[in-house]
N, C-alpha and C positions, 0 to 999 in steps of 0.2 A: 504494501500500500503507500501510498503517498504521505507525507508528511509535513505540505504546507499548514503552513496558520494562517496565512494573510492571503486571500483569494486577488488574482487579476484584476486588472478592472472591467474586460470583459465575462470573466469569472461570475465576478460581484454585482454583473445586469443582469446576468440570466438568472441569479439568485432570487434578484428583486423583484425579476419578473415575475418568477412562480410564486412570489408571497402576493405580488398584488394581483392575480389572477386567480392564482385558490379562494382568496378573500370575497372577490366577486364572484365566481362561480356559482350558478345556480343548481343543486343537486336535481331538482326536481324536470331540468329541462329535459326535452322532446328527446328520446331515445338513447340519453345516455345510463339509467340504470339498467335498462336492456342489454348495451353493449356491454356494462361490467360484469353482467349475468354471464354473457356468452365471452368473454375474453377469461373471465375464472374459471368455466366449463372446459375451453380450450386448452388454459395453461394446467389446469388438473391433470389433464390427457398427456399433456405432453411432460409435465414431473415427471408421471408416470412411467412412459413411454423412456425419459431420458436415464432414468435409474434401470431399467433393464438393460439398454443400451450401455449401461456400464459396466452390469455384470456380464456383460455378454462381451466387451473388452479383456476384464478380467482372463477370461476365459481362455479368449486369443492369447495374449501376451504368457499369460502361465504356460501354455502349452510351446508356445514359442522358445519359453527358457529351460522349459522339462528335455526339448528336444535340441539343446545345444547351447541356445544364446543362454548361460549364465550371467553373463553382464548385466542383466533385466534383473537379476535379483533386488528384492529391494522396492521395485517399480510401482506407483500408484496413480489411479484411472482418475482424472477429476471431469464431474459432469457439470456444465453449464447451461446456461437459457441466454443464450447473448441477446441483445433489441436493436435494432437498425430500422427503423422503417422504410417498408418495401418503395416509398417514393423516392427515395435514395438511391436506390440501385436504378431505378428507376430514369433518371434525370442525370445519373454518372451517364449513360448508355446514347443518351441524345448527345448529335454532333452540334447543335448550334441550339441550347438553354437559350429561355428567352430573361429575362433580367426577373419578373417575376419567381420563374422557377430558379433562380440561383439562389432569391432572395428565400425560397422553403429551403431550398439546400442548406442553405447557409446556416437557418434557424433549426434545422434539425441535426446540423453536425454540431454545433454546440453545446444545443442542450442535454444530449445523449453522451459527447465528452466529459462533459462537466457531470455528469451522473454517471459514469462509467464503472469507476472505482466502488462506487457503492453499491451499485446493482452485482459487481459481479464480484462482490462479497459471498452472495448465496453460492456455493457450490455446494456438490457431493462428492464425498474424495472415498476411495475404496483401497483400502492399504493388502497389498498381493503380501505381505507376511504374517497379518491377522485373519486373511480371507475372508474380511468385511469391511461396509462402512463404519467408518470413524464416527465416533460418540455421537458428536453435533449433528453429523451427514443422517445418521439413524434417526434423530428427532427431528430434523427436515420433513424426512420423508412421510413422519406421522403426525406432524402439526398441523393444524388448522385452527381459524382464528373466525371469530365470528363480531369481534366488538371495532373495526376501523371505522364502517359506516354501517348506520342502521336500516338498510334498504325497505325493510320490512314496513317503517314506520311510516316511508316516504311514499311507497307504488302499493301499500296494502298487500302487500303480499310474502311467501317467506321472506327467511335472511338471508344470507349467502355464508356458506364458510370458505372461506379464502383458503388456497391452498397456500402451502407456505412461502414457493415463490413469488406468486402474486401478494403477498400480505406485504414482502420482505421488498418490492419494487415499487410498490405503494408508499411504505411509511420510509425508506431509508434513503431514497432518490434525491437529490438536492435542485435538480433546475428542469424536472417534468412537471409538470403543472396538472391540475385535473385538466383543466381545458384540451390540454395535449394529451391527453388518455383520452378524450372524448373521442379524440382521432385515432385511436390506434384499432388495429384488429390484430387477430393471429396471428397476422402474413407478416406480421411485425416481430415476431419472436423466432429465436431459431436454437435448437438444441446442440449444444454441443460436447464433444467428448472426444481427450486429449490423453495420451499417457506421458507420464513423467518419470524419470531417473535420477536419484540424487538432489533435486532440489528442494530446502527449505520448505514446507510444507505446513500453514497453519488451518484453522478451520475458520478464521475470522478474518482470513485476507487471504488473495489471490497469491501464487507463488510470483515472481518478475525476473525475469532477465534482462530489466533496463534499472537505472536509477531509480532510486524507490522515494526519490525527492523532488520536486517539480521546483522549489524556491530554496536554494543554499542555505540563503542569508537569514531565512526565517526557520532554519530548522537548526535547535539547537544542540540536540545529538551531533547532526554533524559538524558543528563547527568547534566541539567539547574534541570529538576525534579530529580532526583538523589540527588544532592545537599542536596535538597528541602526538601526531604523523611530524610535525618539524620540531621539535620538543626534541621527540627521540632522534632523530635523523641529525638535528646540531652535533649531537653527543656521542654518534655512529663513532666508534674508531674500525678500521681500516688495515684490521691485520689480516695476518695470511690462514688463520683460522678463519677467519669471517668469511673473505675473500673464496676460501674452497667450498664452505660451504654454501654461497652464491654459486658456486659452479653445480653443485651436488643438486641444487633446485634448479637453475637451469634443467639438466638431463632428466630430472625426474617429470618436466614439464614435459618435452622430448617425448620420454615414454606413454605418457599419458594421452597424449596427441596421435600417438602412435593406436594406440589402446581404442580412440573414439574414431580413427577414421576404418578400424575393422570391424565395431560395432553400427557405423553409418552403412557397411556397406553390406552387411549381411542384414539387417534393418531396409535393407533398398533392395537387395536380393527379397526375400519375404514379399514385399508392397507390391512387386511386379507379378508376383505369384499369385497376389488378392485381386488383383485388380482382373486378372484374364476371368476371372469368374464372378465376379462380384463388384457392381459397379459404385458401391459403397466405399470401396477404397481407389477411386478413378484418380483421385486428387488428393497428392497427400506434399506432407512435408516433415522430415526429420532434421532435426539441426542440432546440435550440440557445442557447449565451452565448459571451459576448463575450471571448477570453485575451488575454493578453499576453505574448508568448517572446521575450522579449529575443533576439538573433541578432547583436550587437560588444560585444566584452569592452570597448570604450572607451567606452561611452553610459553604463551604469549602474555594474555591477561585472565582477568574471569572469563568464564563461559558468555554471560549477560555482555560481555563487551567485544568479546571476541564474536557472537552471535549479528549484534551491531554493523563489526568490522565486514563479516562476510556480505552479509546484505546490501551496503552500501561501496564497497570495491567494485570497479571498473570490469568487471569479467567481462560483460557482455560484448567490449569492444573487437575481442578477437572469437569470434564463430564459423563453424562451417555446417555446411546441409548441402540434404539432395533432397531432391523432390520427382514428381513424375516428366519435366520437361529436363533436368540435370541431374544425370544418372550415374557422372561420375565426381567426385570429391573434389573441387578448387580450393585450394588452399592459399588466396590470391594475392594475402601478406608476406605469403614466402614464396613466392615463385621466386622471384630473381635471386639467384643463391649466392651470389656478390652483397647483397643489405646482409649486415651483423647489426640485430638491435642491442651491440652491447655498449652503442655511444654515447655522449650526454657524461653519462658518470660511471658506470663500469670501466670502460676502456682505462680513463687515467689510473686506474690503479692497479690494473691487472699485467702477467706477466708478457713478456714480449710470445710466450708459448697458449698463454691464456685468452693471447688475444686475437686467435686463431680458432679457436671456441666458437658455434657460431650461436647467438645469443635469439632466443627463442619473443617473438614480439609480447608477448604474456608479461615476458620480464619485464620490458618497459615503459608497457602500458598500465600494469598495475603496481608495481614499486616507483617510476620513475615518472609518469605523467599526472598519476593519479596522486592523492591525496588525504589516503586513506589507511594504509599496510607502510608503514615505517621499515626499514633497513634491520633495525633492530627486530619486528617482527618475521621479516626474513629470513633470518639466520636461525629463528626458533622453532620455524617450521618443521613438521614432519610429514613424511612419506606419504602415510596413508590417510592425509587428510586431504590432498589431494583427490577429487574427485570429477570423475567422466560427468558432465548432469546434460542431458538429451531430453528435447520435448518432440515428441511426435502427435501431428496433427494428422485427420483425412475429414474428404470433404465431399459427399456424397454430391451432392450439387456446388458447382464450381463458382454459381453466382452467389451463393450464400456467405461468400469469406466479405468479411466485414472490410469495407471501406476505411473505417475511424478507426478498426485497432491499434491499438498504441502498440502491437508489437513488431 
């Protein structure tokens, strides 16, 4: 999740817009209540279908693990329901949209974007280790509520038992007004299932492979970690012991890179086979990156601080991926074999022989360009805490891939 405490001017505009429209909206407006009932019915069915699809994905990937893909051990299946107005996709497909259509596009893109994090906080997580949904996910599958709007009073009919997702959508989005909701249909919602490996997962927020903050100046924790970074680097000793540990870490990263390439290649072959018989897997993407997840409180800092370090580090600047169009791995950052990422800092402290060792881009982007992990952290890291992280997506209908995704 992002940690912005002060909204941007544009976001504040849409926050105020929602508040203004909600106060003015008449719940007895013709067609509104019927639309709410239809949405709830459709989303109740979609939520149940999503749970079944999550279980099915678990069985599929558990079978892949059983049949040789041992690297999948510990994977999780994430089920969510994304929201994007169908009209957004329709306008995107136009060659020359009118000014009015562009305004509609701008409105829906913004109100959706500013509510995206809150909406996507609702998810179903299936753990392959326990072979079951995680506790909050279990609750969400059972949860029903009827205390948001008492529609029975308004329309003299039965009250609604809101499904967990719809209740969450109504209550926690920050910019989608009741008036906007009146314009929505079940076609604006899409069930999404993905498989992840080794990413930290919270039942209260979605995992992310991008910066977990929008405005660093407003993020107190980030600023504390940044101050920590500079303080530790200022007193770092470039002695032979520390330099050798840096060389070791670099070799570990290259080793993890090879492991990740093998994993992507094997998964890509599996998806090619799946797509030949099942159109659900026709469009897919398999993306990987290396992250560091500290496991010992005596290594770098307390586990609490280490978790914050790993959440904010710039791991996402080096990723490799495959999809239905790109079936061969391209590691563009490392294509130029003459480019050695030991410049700026490392090279100044290396011996002539050590300078010949090729440094991985990870060593540059995480420990030089970024301001989270210090060199003191680097020389205290453990090989087993470097993780190959994978995100596996597949799309039965390519048109349903969101234009407003932050990924």
